[in-house]
Steps between C-alpha positions, in 0.01 A plus 500: 500500500126446542415241762187284517319367799597153615140383435530566126855374485395168653179484288665575167797280592272202563298581187809532280640171626164329450454636146853398408438154643166466317660608173775246546250228590274599208788489257611166637145363488453627142821344380426179681142492362627557145758227532249265654241578231752452219620173652141387542411597143811319369391189687149532352646534150714190554200309631299611196776388265515161676126463461526574129781247462264210566234620256709611204770229517300250289398764249861595434591136450226459234567843347137602547548869441138611510421301808816639660393860434153430635645341811727801560208743463282293733774468761590871477141601568469248785831600668477875419844497353661481157607148397753454220642174355834527317675224308875437538562698183334807646177473299186589699234230448250621757419826678198601703524869406624511140491300174820293490520544124574866537746470789874519455750235597544483880825307498696801633266575790703446820235305687432286190866431450534384862188279473616342175829436675316294758482761777228714651510849348377816673512850361319835531537702180319700237284298257531618141193297406266657759700822538507482882725381779426148616629226729588173323549147639602225251533126569637222274254242357684167485412201285718191487774669699528800265353849512212496255383856566496785744178602675500862612255677730501880538315772690478875448725701734261795473227292657741404778589869552134593539459228758816616681383864495187396677714326760719814532197721562380269772843510663506883475153525650596277790815706551300824500260363760795385710664843464185676622473261793867548587465880472217500753687260726820708467315815603357327806836351594677833447250678722540230765880548488499880488239562772722383793796677335300824508442440871873443545578822306268700723663346806847578364398865461397503866840349587668780301309757708647347815195295606716197576252359749255426211483137385401368155235223470644169380261404217513382140749260351775343708766730355289811568433383856873445542562850359254652748662308785846612383387864487349468847826353626692780323281764662553342840876486447505858372307612805746319726799639310365855509447463873852360525638792297317750720625322811855488362479866406394581854782280629749675271377836620533374856853376431596831341347690790690292760839511324780692665633589155341772294366372166402720205390391150543760223395457135713591200354852490594566861151456641464339844315169470512396864694547823477380857467687826868464591602674177244774562637556852858513375408760238250690713204451263152344519434170325148565372584843358800409286390190307471582132697826528840575351784419736655846444183661632503329839865412573728792590818298556741570214724200569200265503362650177839454333504137614149438360601654166802272485288192568256600225787534251672171593364151445745356753453533878638822649615553860600815680535644848420860583379723781145633517479834670207583724405544862739212564758421236488139389739285301314303234618191312301498176454210260329550165401229253289477186128437548336255255141401436359149450623497136854582616481846347665779695245744640714700742733461794476380859693699761567352843625740768668353806563726797867436572532772765526250785749288306705810435498582867590142590780507245624826652483340844688198371773717350523701820513179702782360290686828523438530875593143588812531286587824675420364847717195443776684317552755779600250775683278251705798378572598857602146594715470189676828572585421862605143418733628227639751748561226754672288237738776393556675836720388787289290732728580792280802571250296697276789594460613137443145380234438762324823401501390136374153595222654709388703199512187284295311756246781509460488121479121507226523761321750278527262205373219720204712611413588140518137393298387800232757423494395131467135599223589744319691228536205264363256759206726576415548133526129426289414802232752397494372142491134601266574794733323740497777760316342793255728680346435838293689754747681727474764770622820340628669817759222551641553152526877553671462838752252354582750222543781756734286708721436194529875433532607864880505505535721191228733627672529837821617331310807374286524814186442292195363673296221345129504587258214423121549494316177411191335653590178677233289327576610144553185286610485136566220250873551450841342470648631824876495407443672167266766638742559787779554241283757319423692820870485600597655166249782546610567860867485394439764232303714741786486754760583234325811375367625835694761698661414834269499799205446263224239506368230271141389546375154391122455488254230392123516470211344309325712240200324349616178336875564531773551757722806474851513646660845511864603563529876560815706537580870536795501260586712200209376287494403135428724201184407300696428181677209671188333641392300183844333478577468868447122510720424200817302554808715569299818463636762738366845580840620621761257369797641685325507835349155450840342444645694790227354723577150375186420305493254211217672312286182516319541831180659368495266199508208744214657695289534187554138392430362849173694517410386147557138605245566778253625232527849645635838396739762628485879470677805634400848603776752545555872545847649451638622829227338711545126459345199333242230574519155336180293499468124451147386405420133564176302462329445835492146639196297392 
């Protein structure tokens, strides 16, 4: 469809409305002028007839026919209208335009009939006498209370039409002049309206090019000024929103980059839309080099590709757990869901990869712990149950046998008590660390180490093992002395258990930079490397049979680890099979 400029639309719109209005006003004025002229002419005819009534009344009474005709002719010339006098029988006795002798009976003329009936008669009709359309006004002439005649005045309608045509032409001329004036005024007004709109259009084009700092001048009519102000406000808001979108996009990228979960967005064709650094590290790819490429080109993990294909085929969320092979195998918990745009149309899928390797390991540790604690408790309970049943069914007169059985039961009960005590201690330490109720104070470290050595001296003497302490006298640490002493006792106790007779256990303490390091070194059998990562787990034993034979509960090193953790420190071990082991406790230095 062809479009016109706003200037011409406004101009021709104003002009069309004005012309239509002028036509309506002209038509109304013409009709009103005609009606007014006809009413005025009817009033003139009535006034003329009234004037004739006074002059011809006496002539009718005396039946002066010639004088009556002369009076009608004289009055017709003076009033510029036709005067006719008609008797009640319809006979014309006087007429200013024709000879009454040759005129037909006028009894049936409507205006005459009304006048002879005593009323004013008005009609506009064709005159058969003059062969033209005329306006008639007839009045009754009364004498002695009766209608003696009818006096009629008439005027040619054609003459009235000529007069009205002149009036119409004057109205048309005035309308034409008004139309020309309105056309010029409309053009000026249209240009005044369109000019600021053109400025606004040019400014809007600059806005579309991204020049949102540009501002439109507020000029013209109030509405146009308000439009310019609204566009300026819109540009300002758009600028702010674009800046907000850019900032939010940067924030989203920052959030994606800092997430521990791997996130990958794939479109319906399998093309990578976006991914974060964690996902790239899990898959061993580079973020900037894979965006926009097909996922099959960059991902070499068959189980992950199968999962992505399933998520693309399903509208519902999909979850799976699988192992990703690589330099270090990792267990991945994957969650896939449909990806929609702003119109809620599906455009792909969003895959979230959570590294569940640690959870898997913790779950394995939990299962092992449950199995170990069940086994550790079941062994003494089974032993106690067996010997008690034997005592119940056997003859208790054999005192020596009964005492031997009771001694075994007591030993197993003591073992159960030791396990429970260690579990309770672990629980207290963990709760204290979590609730931060473990009180730490500056203490002299050498006193704690000597107290721990004194507690282990008796057991070491049984195996003729020497305990050596090397710690500076002024070494101070922020510790909980009883708990740290318990940790050192556990380490010394283990060292004594696994050291050969006539050996030595060395306890050292020194400051290294911003931390204090306590070391417990033995010359025992050592620990194989495969056992070192799990050495501090509860009930984990390197040699289960030997550990139980030596009377351990399997919780000593776990207690050490939790005590050190409560001190905001760490524990580690270095060991060589056949040469011995060294356990290190790292604590923050005082101050």
